[in-house]
C-alpha positions, 0 to 999 in steps of 0.5 A: 525758447523753442516750441515745437507746433504740431503742423497739421493742426494749425487752421483745424485747430482754431475752433476748438482754441477759441472754444476752450478760450471763449469759456473763460468770458463764461465763467467769468464775465457773465458767471454762467458756470453751464456754458462754460462747461458746454464750450468746455466739452465742445472744444476739447470734443472738436479737439479731438475730431481734428486730431482723429482726422490727422496723420499720426506722427510716432513719438521720437525716442530721445537717447544718450551716446556716440553709437546706436547699439550702446546708446541709453534710453532717457525718455520720449520726445512726444509730438504736440498733441492739441486735445492734451494741450486744450484739456490742460487750459480747461483743467486750469480755468475748471480750478479757478472756477469752482470760487467767487473771485471777488476780492476779499481780505479775511482768512477763509478767503485768502485760504480759498484764493491760494488753494483754487489759484496754486491749484489752477498751475499745479494740476494742469503742471502735474498732468502735463509731467505724470499724465501725458508725460510730455512736459509742455509746461514748463516757468523759464526764470531767468531768460538768455541775455541780461536785461537791456536799457529798453527793459529797464526802460520799460520797467520805468515806463510802467512806474508811470504810466500806472502813476498817470492812468490808474488813478482816473481809472479806478477814481473816475469809474468807482470800480476801486469799490470792487475792493474792499476797504482797507483803513487799518495796517493788517487790512493793509498789509493783507491787500499788499499781499493779495495782490501781489500773489495774484499779479505773480499767479497771472504770468505763471498761469495766463503766460507759461501755462495758457500761452504756451500751450497755445504756442504749440500749435499756432502762430505766436500773435493769434496764441498771444490773442487766444490767452489775453481773452483768458486773461481779460476775463478773470481781471473783469471778475476780479474787479477791473471793470467799467471800461478796465478791458481798454487797459486790460487789453493791451496789458495781456496783449504786451506780456505775451509780448514782452514774454516772446522778447524775453524769454524770462518769467523774473521779467514779466513778473517784475513787470506785472509787480510794479502795475500792481504796486501802483495798483495796491497805492491807488486802492489804498489812496481811493478809500482813504484820501489824504493817505497817499496823496502822491497821485494828480486825481 
């Protein structure tokens, strides 16, 4: 995946990007909406000031044909805009922030999650494509190469590490109680669907939207650290509390790094779903001791 960066926004653009990303802990950790709105507004305003004071680079016309005189224009390649890209991240966070993220399994709650999380991915994508017309967001399902031994080995390692670590975290910290009791087949099925659906959404939004947009302006390591702020904040309100960030911060950073190496949404989604399969099993086990006697705790 090739990323075009706006050359002059890397260092001046850090402050606006940090402000926008810090809105996530304001919304999802502190649960203080006005602070999140203020940080988003300051971030977008400062991005506008950064772009206002830099030289304008003209857009490039994309055409097809062997001769310039007869070539057919098929579009315009727009230079990455910090204010446009940060506004897309802000839009996604605003959509998510309109609902409480406490895990619930009733019909209304699942519909609410579907609309809000789906909108947080769809709205930035549609605005990027049809309003800004720069196609800044994409979802590259398959990478350039087949999965090798390292990739398959990591999938196995995710299951083993999850089996060893997650039961200890959820049960000894008591955070499993942040998820509703699942003691019937219907509730267990709903939990399975919900955990998996949120896991897929995580990669669509945090990696393919937030991380991809930030990479257009910043070095990969910095962009990854910034997306991790948003990722971990969302997981906190979802229920990964207590010492959960000790697990979720490395996980968020690793998912960004893996995406850089594989360029494959399919792979990072597979990693996440395997992790969430263990989460699901742990939650069922914690609420129903003895039902899934496969863990050490």
